[in-house]
N, C-alpha and C positions, 0 to 999 in steps of 0.2 A: 504493498500501498502506500501509494506516495505522499512524505511527513507533510505534505501539501494538504493532503484532501485526510488527517485524521485527525479526527473528528474530539475538539475539548469539550471536557468536562461543563465547562460552564453555558456552551452552545445547548446545552441540552438543559431539561427540565424535570426536575425528580420534582414527588413526593413523598412524604412517608402513607403506610397504608398497615393494616391490621392488619391478623395469618387467609388465607385466603381462603382455605379451608375451614376454617372454622372461625373468622372472623376478630379469635378472641385479639389485642391487646398488649400478649405480656409477650413478651418472647426477651430470649440468651445472644449477647453474638457468636455464632458458627463460624465465622470463615472470613475472610477481608483479601479484599485482594487486585491487581489487574487486568487489565483486556494485552491478553498477551501471546493476544492471538490475532491481532488487526491495530490494536496502537490506542483506541479510544481513551485517553489522559485523562485521570485522574486515578480515587482510590471506589473501589464500591465491595457493598458490604451484603452480608449473606447472614441468618438471623433463625433461630431454634424456637419456634411459639411452644410458651412452657405445656402451653393444652395439648395444643395432640402431637406436637413432634415432628411439625413438616415447615421445611429450613425452605426461605425465599427469597430473593432482593427486595432490604432495607434501606433504605426508603431505593427508590427502584423511579426508573425512567417516564416518562409519564405518552400516555398513547399518542398522544401529538407530536411527538419528539423522538421516541424511540427506533421512528428509520432513519435517523440519524448517526445512530448505528452500528445500522448493516450494511459499511461498503457494498461498492458493487460488484464485486469480485465475491459474496461470499456465497461460498460453494453448495448447497443445500436450495441456492435458487433455478440450481443449475446440472449436477450430477447427486440426483442421490448421494448421502454421505453411505461410503459403505461400499460400494456396489461397486463392481471388474468391473475396465474397461470392455470396448469391443475388442475379440479379435479379429488379427487379420483375413481376409479373406482367405488368403491361402494357405493360415494353419488350417481356418475349419472346411475346408476337402480334405488337406490330409489325415482331420479329423475323425471327419467319416468312411475313412475309406478304411481304419477300425476298427475291429467289430468291437463292441463296448465300450472301449473309450469312452467315446463322449460322457457317454454314461457315469463309466466313470469318475470322473473330471468333473460334469453337477456335482455328486454329489460330492464331491472336496471340494465342490465349494461354495455350494447351500449353507447359508449366514441363515436358515431358521428363523427374517424378520420377520419374513411377511404371512400370515396369516390370509388364504381367503376362503370366509365361510360356505360351507353348504343352504345353493340357494336353487330351489324347483321356482318359484314362478317367473310366469315368460309375462312383457322382459324383465330382467333385472336390476336394477337402481343402484346406481354407487354416486355417491358421495365422498374425495378426495378434500377433507380439510389442512389446507396448505401443498397446494400438488405444487409447486413452484412452473417447468417443461412444458410439465404433462410427462416426465417417464412409465410413469405407474398406472395412469388414464389411458395410454398405451394399453399397456400389458390387462386390463380390463378389456378394454374394444376387443383384444385377441379371442378372450374365453367369453363371448361373449355379453361384454356386459355392459347395459348401455349406462355410462358414466362421465357424470358431474362435477366440477371441482370450485374451490373459493381461492385464492391464494393475492397476499397483500402487497405483496410483489406487482409494480404496474408491467416490467420489466417483462419477471418469468411467469405473468398471469396472456402476458402479451402473442409468447415464445407455445404455447400452449394453445392460443385458441389459432393460430396460425396453421398448426398441425389439427385442426379438423375439431376442437371438442368446446364444451358450452364452461368457460373459464367465466367466472364475475371477479372484480377485482375487486378487494375490501377486504370487510370481515365478515365470518356468518351471516353474526344476527345484523350485517346490514342486508345480509340475500335477502329475507322474509319469503323462505320458498314456503312453502303447504307443511301442512300437518301429516304425520304418518308417507308420503312424499318418495322416501325409499328405507332399499331392501338392507342396507348395509352404508355404513360408512367410516372412513379410516383416517388416519391424522399418521404420517411417521416424524417422529421429533421436530414436534409440532408442539400438545401440552406445554412441554416448559416451557413456551416461550408466550403463552396467556397472560396477560394482565389477572384475568375474573378464571378460571374454568370450572368452577359451579357454576359458572354461567354459562359459558360455552359447553359446557358438560349438559346441561340439565336443555341448552337450544337442540344438542342434536339429541335429549331423547325422544325430544317437538318434533323429529321432520325425520324422525321410521317409524319404523311402522313397527304393528304390536308384535314382537319378537325379536324385532329388527335387531343387526346385528354392529356393536360398534369396536373394531381392532384400533390401537393404536399403539407404537414405542416411546417408550423416553427411557432415557439415562437414569444407570440405579445408581441410586449415593449410598447405595446400603450395602454393595458390594466393597471387598479391597483393596478397587485403583485408588481412593481419595483420601484411605491414609494410608497409603506407600507411596506417590504425588503428592503432598498434598497441592502449592499452589497452581501444582503444575497440572493437575492432571487438567485436561483434556475439556473434559464434561462441564468443568467447573463453566467457560466459555463467558467468563462479563462480560458484561452488562446484555444479552442478551437471552441470557438462562433467567430465568426472572423464578421458577419454580425445580427446586426435585428435590425428586422421590425416592419411598421407600417400598419395600412392599409392603409397611403397613395402614399409609398411608392412600399406594395407592388403594384398597381394599377401601377407606375412608372414602374417599373422594367419587367411590361410583355407586359403596351405599344410602351415597347422599344427594347424587344425583339420579338414584334411580335403576341404575344396573345393578345389574348378574354378575362375578364376578363365574368365568367361563373356564381359562386356564390365563398362568403368565409361562411365557414362550420365552429360554435365556439364551441371546444370538449366541449359535456359534460365533461368532468374532475377537479380533484382537484390539480393533483400531482405534479404539481409547490408548491402549497401553500404547502402543505405536503416539501416534497423536501425542499422548504426556512427554513420549520422551522428546518429540522432535522438539515441543516447545522446549524441555528440558535443556537441551545442546542448544538447541537457538538463543538460548539467554544464555551459552557461555562457551559450552566447547565441545566439540566439534559444532561452529556452526556450521557449514553447510549437510553434514549428514543431518543435522535437524531439517532444514528443510525438504532435505528429501523424505525424508520421514514423512512432516505436513502435505505432502505433495501424495506423497502412496496414500491418508492416507483417507483423504480426497476422493481419491481416481486411483483404486490401487488395481496393483499386477493380476492375472491372476497366479500367478508364480510365485507372489512374496502369495497373496492367500492359499494358494497349496505347503508352504513352506509353514506361512505361522496357525496350516490345520490343525493338527497336535493341540498345540496348545488350547483355542478354543475353544475346539473340544472338550478337551479334558475336562475346561472352567463354567462350561455351563452345564458339564456333568454334576458340577460339585456346586449347581447354584450360583454361582459367584462373576458370571459377566454383570458387561459393564451397561448393560444397553438389553434391558426386557421389549416382549409386545404384549400387551395387555387382550384375552383375547375378553368380555364381555357380547351382552346381552338385555336390552331392554326389556325395564320390568313394566307390569301396567299404575294407572301414578308414577308418582319420581319426578325429577323434575324440579328444582330446587328448594326446600324442607324450610319454611317457617320457621321463625323462632318463635 
């Protein structure tokens, strides 16, 4: 990022908040740090709610100014984080000529990060929150889903629309979808960016059909990574990640918004590890290695994924992966509960 384009904390409006999950205003310091990834100037503070243990950024950028914290090259607006780069056509043709090899490589590189639920209705209607440039919408289309997206970044939304998808720029709330309009909703590494996750999940509950599916992924604060990497933990991503979830706080969020937890899936990936090491080396030595690791984290190679596969599978087996996918279903009623 060009130093002249790095936003200054004084250019961003901040506001204090109570716990976004339970509303309690009593919290204790959890972690303070800087934007090690994109260089937003200033120090940012995470706190832990003393009532429900949820960790969140406080004070935090307002909804009007948080966009200044996202550079145009922000990776999730383009390639999905952790998605392997495409193989050259020459390699693909060679793989097809070797019986079983392509299937074996798919098994090695499957991160178990995306879950598409079984839906028998016709047409199958899907909504993706934070669809970026439409990569996952394209996959849904190939599986015969009628896919719609919402994306906060105007540039990324424009790319998705150029691919032929119905994508609205803005928030889910501003999209004004009808009740029970979708059979499934997806949000890949989005919920941690939300100012009010309870309100947004309640809105998702409203637009889902009865017994509709909500599938989303978030970083896993409850794993070993933040304790080992500390301020260099890639998933802190200050100040863009406003919420930091554990399995317990995720269950609380789902219960508060009318969803039944079906399954928690630990990703078979090590991208938080490579990203954390990248930040550590980039801010110490050797810097070139740090840059290489960060580039790999945003756009991993097939060979790199295969090398990391044993470690990633071991961490997932022991439920210590740095990323989780949550599979939930809509319950009758639900939405934000009144106190």
